[in-house]
mmCIF file of the N, C-alpha and C atoms, coordinates in Angstrom:
data_MODEL
# 
_entry.id   MODEL 
# 
loop_
_atom_site.group_PDB 
_atom_site.id 
_atom_site.type_symbol 
_atom_site.label_atom_id 
_atom_site.label_alt_id 
_atom_site.label_comp_id 
_atom_site.label_asym_id 
_atom_site.label_entity_id 
_atom_site.label_seq_id 
_atom_site.pdbx_PDB_ins_code 
_atom_site.Cartn_x 
_atom_site.Cartn_y 
_atom_site.Cartn_z 
_atom_site.occupancy 
_atom_site.B_iso_or_equiv 
_atom_site.pdbx_formal_charge 
_atom_site.auth_seq_id 
_atom_site.auth_comp_id 
_atom_site.auth_asym_id 
_atom_site.auth_atom_id 
_atom_site.pdbx_PDB_model_num 
ATOM 1   N N  . MET A 1 1  ? 12.017  3.010   41.839  1.00 0.00 ? 1  MET A N  1 
ATOM 2   C CA . MET A 1 1  ? 12.125  2.244   40.612  1.00 0.00 ? 1  MET A CA 1 
ATOM 3   C C  . MET A 1 1  ? 12.014  3.202   39.434  1.00 0.00 ? 1  MET A C  1 
ATOM 4   N N  . SER A 1 2  ? 12.880  3.035   38.462  1.00 0.00 ? 2  SER A N  1 
ATOM 5   C CA . SER A 1 2  ? 12.859  3.932   37.315  1.00 0.00 ? 2  SER A CA 1 
ATOM 6   C C  . SER A 1 2  ? 11.801  3.476   36.308  1.00 0.00 ? 2  SER A C  1 
ATOM 7   N N  . ASP A 1 3  ? 11.414  4.394   35.444  1.00 0.00 ? 3  ASP A N  1 
ATOM 8   C CA . ASP A 1 3  ? 10.407  4.119   34.429  1.00 0.00 ? 3  ASP A CA 1 
ATOM 9   C C  . ASP A 1 3  ? 10.920  3.097   33.416  1.00 0.00 ? 3  ASP A C  1 
ATOM 10  N N  . THR A 1 4  ? 12.207  3.138   33.116  1.00 0.00 ? 4  THR A N  1 
ATOM 11  C CA . THR A 1 4  ? 12.800  2.208   32.151  1.00 0.00 ? 4  THR A CA 1 
ATOM 12  C C  . THR A 1 4  ? 12.733  0.777   32.661  1.00 0.00 ? 4  THR A C  1 
ATOM 13  N N  . ALA A 1 5  ? 13.010  0.571   33.902  1.00 0.00 ? 5  ALA A N  1 
ATOM 14  C CA . ALA A 1 5  ? 12.976  -0.766  34.480  1.00 0.00 ? 5  ALA A CA 1 
ATOM 15  C C  . ALA A 1 5  ? 11.551  -1.328  34.474  1.00 0.00 ? 5  ALA A C  1 
ATOM 16  N N  . ALA A 1 6  ? 10.575  -0.485  34.671  1.00 0.00 ? 6  ALA A N  1 
ATOM 17  C CA . ALA A 1 6  ? 9.194   -0.934  34.702  1.00 0.00 ? 6  ALA A CA 1 
ATOM 18  C C  . ALA A 1 6  ? 8.724   -1.340  33.298  1.00 0.00 ? 6  ALA A C  1 
ATOM 19  N N  . ASN A 1 7  ? 9.249   -0.700  32.264  1.00 0.00 ? 7  ASN A N  1 
ATOM 20  C CA . ASN A 1 7  ? 8.825   -0.985  30.893  1.00 0.00 ? 7  ASN A CA 1 
ATOM 21  C C  . ASN A 1 7  ? 9.615   -2.119  30.252  1.00 0.00 ? 7  ASN A C  1 
ATOM 22  N N  . ALA A 1 8  ? 10.694  -2.565  30.853  1.00 0.00 ? 8  ALA A N  1 
ATOM 23  C CA . ALA A 1 8  ? 11.534  -3.599  30.245  1.00 0.00 ? 8  ALA A CA 1 
ATOM 24  C C  . ALA A 1 8  ? 10.775  -4.894  29.963  1.00 0.00 ? 8  ALA A C  1 
ATOM 25  N N  . PRO A 1 9  ? 9.990   -5.431  30.894  1.00 0.00 ? 9  PRO A N  1 
ATOM 26  C CA . PRO A 1 9  ? 9.266   -6.666  30.575  1.00 0.00 ? 9  PRO A CA 1 
ATOM 27  C C  . PRO A 1 9  ? 8.239   -6.466  29.464  1.00 0.00 ? 9  PRO A C  1 
ATOM 28  N N  . ALA A 1 10 ? 7.594   -5.323  29.430  1.00 0.00 ? 10 ALA A N  1 
ATOM 29  C CA . ALA A 1 10 ? 6.594   -5.063  28.402  1.00 0.00 ? 10 ALA A CA 1 
ATOM 30  C C  . ALA A 1 10 ? 7.253   -4.996  27.033  1.00 0.00 ? 10 ALA A C  1 
ATOM 31  N N  . LYS A 1 11 ? 8.403   -4.347  26.940  1.00 0.00 ? 11 LYS A N  1 
ATOM 32  C CA . LYS A 1 11 ? 9.108   -4.257  25.667  1.00 0.00 ? 11 LYS A CA 1 
ATOM 33  C C  . LYS A 1 11 ? 9.590   -5.631  25.232  1.00 0.00 ? 11 LYS A C  1 
ATOM 34  N N  . SER A 1 12 ? 10.078  -6.404  26.158  1.00 0.00 ? 12 SER A N  1 
ATOM 35  C CA . SER A 1 12 ? 10.582  -7.738  25.839  1.00 0.00 ? 12 SER A CA 1 
ATOM 36  C C  . SER A 1 12 ? 9.463   -8.619  25.290  1.00 0.00 ? 12 SER A C  1 
ATOM 37  N N  . SER A 1 13 ? 8.302   -8.594  25.924  1.00 0.00 ? 13 SER A N  1 
ATOM 38  C CA . SER A 1 13 ? 7.194   -9.425  25.449  1.00 0.00 ? 13 SER A CA 1 
ATOM 39  C C  . SER A 1 13 ? 6.657   -8.892  24.117  1.00 0.00 ? 13 SER A C  1 
ATOM 40  N N  . TRP A 1 14 ? 6.726   -7.580  23.932  1.00 0.00 ? 14 TRP A N  1 
ATOM 41  C CA . TRP A 1 14 ? 6.288   -7.002  22.661  1.00 0.00 ? 14 TRP A CA 1 
ATOM 42  C C  . TRP A 1 14 ? 7.184   -7.487  21.524  1.00 0.00 ? 14 TRP A C  1 
ATOM 43  N N  . PHE A 1 15 ? 8.495   -7.495  21.756  1.00 0.00 ? 15 PHE A N  1 
ATOM 44  C CA . PHE A 1 15 ? 9.419   -7.962  20.730  1.00 0.00 ? 15 PHE A CA 1 
ATOM 45  C C  . PHE A 1 15 ? 9.263   -9.454  20.481  1.00 0.00 ? 15 PHE A C  1 
ATOM 46  N N  . LYS A 1 16 ? 8.972   -10.233 21.529  1.00 0.00 ? 16 LYS A N  1 
ATOM 47  C CA . LYS A 1 16 ? 8.736   -11.662 21.341  1.00 0.00 ? 16 LYS A CA 1 
ATOM 48  C C  . LYS A 1 16 ? 7.487   -11.887 20.492  1.00 0.00 ? 16 LYS A C  1 
ATOM 49  N N  . GLY A 1 17 ? 6.448   -11.109 20.762  1.00 0.00 ? 17 GLY A N  1 
ATOM 50  C CA . GLY A 1 17 ? 5.225   -11.202 19.970  1.00 0.00 ? 17 GLY A CA 1 
ATOM 51  C C  . GLY A 1 17 ? 5.462   -10.788 18.527  1.00 0.00 ? 17 GLY A C  1 
ATOM 52  N N  . LEU A 1 18 ? 6.251   -9.736  18.342  1.00 0.00 ? 18 LEU A N  1 
ATOM 53  C CA . LEU A 1 18 ? 6.583   -9.265  17.003  1.00 0.00 ? 18 LEU A CA 1 
ATOM 54  C C  . LEU A 1 18 ? 7.341   -10.346 16.237  1.00 0.00 ? 18 LEU A C  1 
ATOM 55  N N  . LYS A 1 19 ? 8.293   -10.990 16.896  1.00 0.00 ? 19 LYS A N  1 
ATOM 56  C CA . LYS A 1 19 ? 9.074   -12.046 16.262  1.00 0.00 ? 19 LYS A CA 1 
ATOM 57  C C  . LYS A 1 19 ? 8.174   -13.222 15.879  1.00 0.00 ? 19 LYS A C  1 
ATOM 58  N N  . ALA A 1 20 ? 7.240   -13.575 16.743  1.00 0.00 ? 20 ALA A N  1 
ATOM 59  C CA . ALA A 1 20 ? 6.318   -14.683 16.459  1.00 0.00 ? 20 ALA A CA 1 
ATOM 60  C C  . ALA A 1 20 ? 5.427   -14.346 15.265  1.00 0.00 ? 20 ALA A C  1 
ATOM 61  N N  . GLU A 1 21 ? 4.927   -13.133 15.195  1.00 0.00 ? 21 GLU A N  1 
ATOM 62  C CA . GLU A 1 21 ? 4.078   -12.723 14.076  1.00 0.00 ? 21 GLU A CA 1 
ATOM 63  C C  . GLU A 1 21 ? 4.881   -12.662 12.784  1.00 0.00 ? 21 GLU A C  1 
ATOM 64  N N  . TRP A 1 22 ? 6.122   -12.211 12.864  1.00 0.00 ? 22 TRP A N  1 
ATOM 65  C CA . TRP A 1 22 ? 6.980   -12.087 11.684  1.00 0.00 ? 22 TRP A CA 1 
ATOM 66  C C  . TRP A 1 22 ? 7.197   -13.459 11.032  1.00 0.00 ? 22 TRP A C  1 
ATOM 67  N N  . LYS A 1 23 ? 7.273   -14.511 11.856  1.00 0.00 ? 23 LYS A N  1 
ATOM 68  C CA . LYS A 1 23 ? 7.482   -15.863 11.339  1.00 0.00 ? 23 LYS A CA 1 
ATOM 69  C C  . LYS A 1 23 ? 6.242   -16.384 10.616  1.00 0.00 ? 23 LYS A C  1 
ATOM 70  N N  . LYS A 1 24 ? 5.068   -15.805 10.877  1.00 0.00 ? 24 LYS A N  1 
ATOM 71  C CA . LYS A 1 24 ? 3.824   -16.255 10.250  1.00 0.00 ? 24 LYS A CA 1 
ATOM 72  C C  . LYS A 1 24 ? 3.633   -15.682 8.846   1.00 0.00 ? 24 LYS A C  1 
ATOM 73  N N  . ILE A 1 25 ? 4.409   -14.682 8.484   1.00 0.00 ? 25 ILE A N  1 
ATOM 74  C CA . ILE A 1 25 ? 4.248   -14.023 7.189   1.00 0.00 ? 25 ILE A CA 1 
ATOM 75  C C  . ILE A 1 25 ? 4.643   -14.984 6.074   1.00 0.00 ? 25 ILE A C  1 
ATOM 76  N N  . VAL A 1 26 ? 3.785   -15.053 5.054   1.00 0.00 ? 26 VAL A N  1 
ATOM 77  C CA . VAL A 1 26 ? 4.097   -15.845 3.871   1.00 0.00 ? 26 VAL A CA 1 
ATOM 78  C C  . VAL A 1 26 ? 4.464   -14.860 2.768   1.00 0.00 ? 26 VAL A C  1 
ATOM 79  N N  . TRP A 1 27 ? 5.738   -14.826 2.416   1.00 0.00 ? 27 TRP A N  1 
ATOM 80  C CA . TRP A 1 27 ? 6.221   -13.881 1.421   1.00 0.00 ? 27 TRP A CA 1 
ATOM 81  C C  . TRP A 1 27 ? 5.982   -14.435 0.023   1.00 0.00 ? 27 TRP A C  1 
ATOM 82  N N  . PRO A 1 28 ? 5.588   -13.580 -0.925  1.00 0.00 ? 28 PRO A N  1 
ATOM 83  C CA . PRO A 1 28 ? 5.366   -14.059 -2.297  1.00 0.00 ? 28 PRO A CA 1 
ATOM 84  C C  . PRO A 1 28 ? 6.702   -14.375 -2.976  1.00 0.00 ? 28 PRO A C  1 
ATOM 85  N N  . SER A 1 29 ? 6.630   -15.253 -3.965  1.00 0.00 ? 29 SER A N  1 
ATOM 86  C CA . SER A 1 29 ? 7.842   -15.564 -4.726  1.00 0.00 ? 29 SER A CA 1 
ATOM 87  C C  . SER A 1 29 ? 8.204   -14.365 -5.599  1.00 0.00 ? 29 SER A C  1 
ATOM 88  N N  . ARG A 1 30 ? 9.410   -14.367 -6.090  1.00 0.00 ? 30 ARG A N  1 
ATOM 89  C CA . ARG A 1 30 ? 9.877   -13.262 -6.938  1.00 0.00 ? 30 ARG A CA 1 
ATOM 90  C C  . ARG A 1 30 ? 9.011   -13.173 -8.200  1.00 0.00 ? 30 ARG A C  1 
ATOM 91  N N  . ASN A 1 31 ? 8.646   -14.330 -8.769  1.00 0.00 ? 31 ASN A N  1 
ATOM 92  C CA . ASN A 1 31 ? 7.832   -14.359 -9.979  1.00 0.00 ? 31 ASN A CA 1 
ATOM 93  C C  . ASN A 1 31 ? 6.437   -13.786 -9.721  1.00 0.00 ? 31 ASN A C  1 
ATOM 94  N N  . THR A 1 32 ? 5.821   -14.180 -8.630  1.00 0.00 ? 32 THR A N  1 
ATOM 95  C CA . THR A 1 32 ? 4.496   -13.667 -8.263  1.00 0.00 ? 32 THR A CA 1 
ATOM 96  C C  . THR A 1 32 ? 4.542   -12.167 -8.019  1.00 0.00 ? 32 THR A C  1 
ATOM 97  N N  . LEU A 1 33 ? 5.564   -11.727 -7.314  1.00 0.00 ? 33 LEU A N  1 
ATOM 98  C CA . LEU A 1 33 ? 5.708   -10.301 -7.024  1.00 0.00 ? 33 LEU A CA 1 
ATOM 99  C C  . LEU A 1 33 ? 5.867   -9.497  -8.309  1.00 0.00 ? 33 LEU A C  1 
ATOM 100 N N  . ALA A 1 34 ? 6.644   -10.016 -9.254  1.00 0.00 ? 34 ALA A N  1 
ATOM 101 C CA . ALA A 1 34 ? 6.852   -9.317  -10.529 1.00 0.00 ? 34 ALA A CA 1 
ATOM 102 C C  . ALA A 1 34 ? 5.539   -9.228  -11.310 1.00 0.00 ? 34 ALA A C  1 
ATOM 103 N N  . LYS A 1 35 ? 4.803   -10.336 -11.389 1.00 0.00 ? 35 LYS A N  1 
ATOM 104 C CA . LYS A 1 35 ? 3.538   -10.335 -12.127 1.00 0.00 ? 35 LYS A CA 1 
ATOM 105 C C  . LYS A 1 35 ? 2.529   -9.372  -11.517 1.00 0.00 ? 35 LYS A C  1 
ATOM 106 N N  . GLU A 1 36 ? 2.420   -9.391  -10.200 1.00 0.00 ? 36 GLU A N  1 
ATOM 107 C CA . GLU A 1 36 ? 1.462   -8.503  -9.535  1.00 0.00 ? 36 GLU A CA 1 
ATOM 108 C C  . GLU A 1 36 ? 1.877   -7.035  -9.661  1.00 0.00 ? 36 GLU A C  1 
ATOM 109 N N  . SER A 1 37 ? 3.167   -6.774  -9.637  1.00 0.00 ? 37 SER A N  1 
ATOM 110 C CA . SER A 1 37 ? 3.643   -5.394  -9.794  1.00 0.00 ? 37 SER A CA 1 
ATOM 111 C C  . SER A 1 37 ? 3.341   -4.876  -11.190 1.00 0.00 ? 37 SER A C  1 
ATOM 112 N N  . VAL A 1 38 ? 3.552   -5.708  -12.207 1.00 0.00 ? 38 VAL A N  1 
ATOM 113 C CA . VAL A 1 38 ? 3.237   -5.317  -13.583 1.00 0.00 ? 38 VAL A CA 1 
ATOM 114 C C  . VAL A 1 38 ? 1.742   -5.064  -13.721 1.00 0.00 ? 38 VAL A C  1 
ATOM 115 N N  . ALA A 1 39 ? 0.920   -5.909  -13.116 1.00 0.00 ? 39 ALA A N  1 
ATOM 116 C CA . ALA A 1 39 ? -0.526  -5.729  -13.179 1.00 0.00 ? 39 ALA A CA 1 
ATOM 117 C C  . ALA A 1 39 ? -0.940  -4.405  -12.542 1.00 0.00 ? 39 ALA A C  1 
ATOM 118 N N  . VAL A 1 40 ? -0.336  -4.061  -11.420 1.00 0.00 ? 40 VAL A N  1 
ATOM 119 C CA . VAL A 1 40 ? -0.664  -2.800  -10.745 1.00 0.00 ? 40 VAL A CA 1 
ATOM 120 C C  . VAL A 1 40 ? -0.284  -1.613  -11.623 1.00 0.00 ? 40 VAL A C  1 
ATOM 121 N N  . VAL A 1 41 ? 0.886   -1.663  -12.243 1.00 0.00 ? 41 VAL A N  1 
ATOM 122 C CA . VAL A 1 41 ? 1.325   -0.556  -13.099 1.00 0.00 ? 41 VAL A CA 1 
ATOM 123 C C  . VAL A 1 41 ? 0.396   -0.415  -14.302 1.00 0.00 ? 41 VAL A C  1 
ATOM 124 N N  . ILE A 1 42 ? 0.035   -1.529  -14.939 1.00 0.00 ? 42 ILE A N  1 
ATOM 125 C CA . ILE A 1 42 ? -0.854  -1.475  -16.109 1.00 0.00 ? 42 ILE A CA 1 
ATOM 126 C C  . ILE A 1 42 ? -2.224  -0.923  -15.731 1.00 0.00 ? 42 ILE A C  1 
ATOM 127 N N  . ILE A 1 43 ? -2.799  -1.400  -14.652 1.00 0.00 ? 43 ILE A N  1 
ATOM 128 C CA . ILE A 1 43 ? -4.113  -0.918  -14.219 1.00 0.00 ? 43 ILE A CA 1 
ATOM 129 C C  . ILE A 1 43 ? -4.053  0.564   -13.864 1.00 0.00 ? 43 ILE A C  1 
ATOM 130 N N  . THR A 1 44 ? -2.957  0.990   -13.230 1.00 0.00 ? 44 THR A N  1 
ATOM 131 C CA . THR A 1 44 ? -2.800  2.402   -12.873 1.00 0.00 ? 44 THR A CA 1 
ATOM 132 C C  . THR A 1 44 ? -2.757  3.278   -14.123 1.00 0.00 ? 44 THR A C  1 
ATOM 133 N N  . VAL A 1 45 ? -2.023  2.842   -15.134 1.00 0.00 ? 45 VAL A N  1 
ATOM 134 C CA . VAL A 1 45 ? -1.937  3.613   -16.385 1.00 0.00 ? 45 VAL A CA 1 
ATOM 135 C C  . VAL A 1 45 ? -3.303  3.674   -17.062 1.00 0.00 ? 45 VAL A C  1 
ATOM 136 N N  . ILE A 1 46 ? -4.000  2.536   -17.126 1.00 0.00 ? 46 ILE A N  1 
ATOM 137 C CA . ILE A 1 46 ? -5.328  2.508   -17.759 1.00 0.00 ? 46 ILE A CA 1 
ATOM 138 C C  . ILE A 1 46 ? -6.299  3.436   -17.026 1.00 0.00 ? 46 ILE A C  1 
ATOM 139 N N  . LEU A 1 47 ? -6.320  3.354   -15.710 1.00 0.00 ? 47 LEU A N  1 
ATOM 140 C CA . LEU A 1 47 ? -7.214  4.235   -14.946 1.00 0.00 ? 47 LEU A CA 1 
ATOM 141 C C  . LEU A 1 47 ? -6.835  5.705   -15.114 1.00 0.00 ? 47 LEU A C  1 
ATOM 142 N N  . GLY A 1 48 ? -5.545  5.986   -15.168 1.00 0.00 ? 48 GLY A N  1 
ATOM 143 C CA . GLY A 1 48 ? -5.098  7.369   -15.397 1.00 0.00 ? 48 GLY A CA 1 
ATOM 144 C C  . GLY A 1 48 ? -5.583  7.893   -16.730 1.00 0.00 ? 48 GLY A C  1 
ATOM 145 N N  . LEU A 1 49 ? -5.501  7.048   -17.771 1.00 0.00 ? 49 LEU A N  1 
ATOM 146 C CA . LEU A 1 49 ? -5.981  7.457   -19.094 1.00 0.00 ? 49 LEU A CA 1 
ATOM 147 C C  . LEU A 1 49 ? -7.491  7.659   -19.101 1.00 0.00 ? 49 LEU A C  1 
ATOM 148 N N  . LEU A 1 50 ? -8.223  6.770   -18.418 1.00 0.00 ? 50 LEU A N  1 
ATOM 149 C CA . LEU A 1 50 ? -9.682  6.936   -18.347 1.00 0.00 ? 50 LEU A CA 1 
ATOM 150 C C  . LEU A 1 50 ? -10.061 8.233   -17.627 1.00 0.00 ? 50 LEU A C  1 
ATOM 151 N N  . ILE A 1 51 ? -9.375  8.525   -16.549 1.00 0.00 ? 51 ILE A N  1 
ATOM 152 C CA . ILE A 1 51 ? -9.653  9.766   -15.810 1.00 0.00 ? 51 ILE A CA 1 
ATOM 153 C C  . ILE A 1 51 ? -9.347  10.972  -16.688 1.00 0.00 ? 51 ILE A C  1 
ATOM 154 N N  . LYS A 1 52 ? -8.248  10.902  -17.460 1.00 0.00 ? 52 LYS A N  1 
ATOM 155 C CA . LYS A 1 52 ? -7.886  12.006  -18.355 1.00 0.00 ? 52 LYS A CA 1 
ATOM 156 C C  . LYS A 1 52 ? -8.960  12.198  -19.425 1.00 0.00 ? 52 LYS A C  1 
ATOM 157 N N  . LEU A 1 53 ? -9.465  11.095  -19.987 1.00 0.00 ? 53 LEU A N  1 
ATOM 158 C CA . LEU A 1 53 ? -10.516 11.198  -20.999 1.00 0.00 ? 53 LEU A CA 1 
ATOM 159 C C  . LEU A 1 53 ? -11.790 11.812  -20.429 1.00 0.00 ? 53 LEU A C  1 
ATOM 160 N N  . VAL A 1 54 ? -12.178 11.392  -19.252 1.00 0.00 ? 54 VAL A N  1 
ATOM 161 C CA . VAL A 1 54 ? -13.365 11.969  -18.605 1.00 0.00 ? 54 VAL A CA 1 
ATOM 162 C C  . VAL A 1 54 ? -13.140 13.456  -18.342 1.00 0.00 ? 54 VAL A C  1 
ATOM 163 N N  . ASP A 1 55 ? -11.947 13.806  -17.896 1.00 0.00 ? 55 ASP A N  1 
ATOM 164 C CA . ASP A 1 55 ? -11.622 15.203  -17.627 1.00 0.00 ? 55 ASP A CA 1 
ATOM 165 C C  . ASP A 1 55 ? -11.722 16.042  -18.900 1.00 0.00 ? 55 ASP A C  1 
ATOM 166 N N  . LEU A 1 56 ? -11.170 15.515  -19.992 1.00 0.00 ? 56 LEU A N  1 
ATOM 167 C CA . LEU A 1 56 ? -11.258 16.245  -21.265 1.00 0.00 ? 56 LEU A CA 1 
ATOM 168 C C  . LEU A 1 56 ? -12.707 16.401  -21.709 1.00 0.00 ? 56 LEU A C  1 
ATOM 169 N N  . GLY A 1 57 ? -13.515 15.352  -21.537 1.00 0.00 ? 57 GLY A N  1 
ATOM 170 C CA . GLY A 1 57 ? -14.928 15.428  -21.909 1.00 0.00 ? 57 GLY A CA 1 
ATOM 171 C C  . GLY A 1 57 ? -15.676 16.466  -21.097 1.00 0.00 ? 57 GLY A C  1 
ATOM 172 N N  . VAL A 1 58 ? -15.461 16.462  -19.799 1.00 0.00 ? 58 VAL A N  1 
ATOM 173 C CA . VAL A 1 58 ? -16.118 17.439  -18.930 1.00 0.00 ? 58 VAL A CA 1 
ATOM 174 C C  . VAL A 1 58 ? -15.660 18.849  -19.294 1.00 0.00 ? 58 VAL A C  1 
ATOM 175 N N  . GLU A 1 59 ? -14.368 18.997  -19.585 1.00 0.00 ? 59 GLU A N  1 
ATOM 176 C CA . GLU A 1 59 ? -13.842 20.311  -19.971 1.00 0.00 ? 59 GLU A CA 1 
ATOM 177 C C  . GLU A 1 59 ? -14.499 20.808  -21.252 1.00 0.00 ? 59 GLU A C  1 
ATOM 178 N N  . GLN A 1 60 ? -14.686 19.925  -22.227 1.00 0.00 ? 60 GLN A N  1 
ATOM 179 C CA . GLN A 1 60 ? -15.329 20.314  -23.487 1.00 0.00 ? 60 GLN A CA 1 
ATOM 180 C C  . GLN A 1 60 ? -16.790 20.695  -23.265 1.00 0.00 ? 60 GLN A C  1 
ATOM 181 N N  . ILE A 1 61 ? -17.495 19.929  -22.451 1.00 0.00 ? 61 ILE A N  1 
ATOM 182 C CA . ILE A 1 61 ? -18.902 20.223  -22.160 1.00 0.00 ? 61 ILE A CA 1 
ATOM 183 C C  . ILE A 1 61 ? -19.041 21.552  -21.448 1.00 0.00 ? 61 ILE A C  1 
ATOM 184 N N  . LEU A 1 62 ? -18.176 21.778  -20.449 1.00 0.00 ? 62 LEU A N  1 
ATOM 185 C CA . LEU A 1 62 ? -18.231 23.056  -19.734 1.00 0.00 ? 62 LEU A CA 1 
ATOM 186 C C  . LEU A 1 62 ? -17.847 24.214  -20.651 1.00 0.00 ? 62 LEU A C  1 
ATOM 187 N N  . GLY A 1 63 ? -16.951 23.967  -21.596 1.00 0.00 ? 63 GLY A N  1 
ATOM 188 C CA . GLY A 1 63 ? -16.557 25.012  -22.544 1.00 0.00 ? 63 GLY A CA 1 
ATOM 189 C C  . GLY A 1 63 ? -17.721 25.453  -23.432 1.00 0.00 ? 63 GLY A C  1 
ATOM 190 N N  . LEU A 1 64 ? -18.630 24.546  -23.718 1.00 0.00 ? 64 LEU A N  1 
ATOM 191 C CA . LEU A 1 64 ? -19.793 24.890  -24.512 1.00 0.00 ? 64 LEU A CA 1 
ATOM 192 C C  . LEU A 1 64 ? -20.745 25.819  -23.767 1.00 0.00 ? 64 LEU A C  1 
ATOM 193 N N  . PHE A 1 65 ? -20.841 25.618  -22.446 1.00 0.00 ? 65 PHE A N  1 
ATOM 194 C CA . PHE A 1 65 ? -21.771 26.407  -21.643 1.00 0.00 ? 65 PHE A CA 1 
ATOM 195 C C  . PHE A 1 65 ? -21.169 27.727  -21.176 1.00 0.00 ? 65 PHE A C  1 
ATOM 196 N N  . LEU A 1 66 ? -19.871 27.784  -21.073 1.00 0.00 ? 66 LEU A N  1 
ATOM 197 C CA . LEU A 1 66 ? -19.246 28.998  -20.519 1.00 0.00 ? 66 LEU A CA 1 
ATOM 198 C C  . LEU A 1 66 ? -18.685 29.852  -21.576 1.00 0.00 ? 66 LEU A C  1 
# 
């Protein structure tokens, strides 16, 4: 018996399980996806600016000591 023949039932049941799980997914609406994407971009920019400000502050403090 070849290795491929032995794995055929396992692959078939795996794909059936995958198909069943795929049907359970609840996809967001286009409007919800757009709002959440904008929120992620805004929060990312704000956090980036905060990190930059902290970095500049630490750089200035270290510049005083060095």
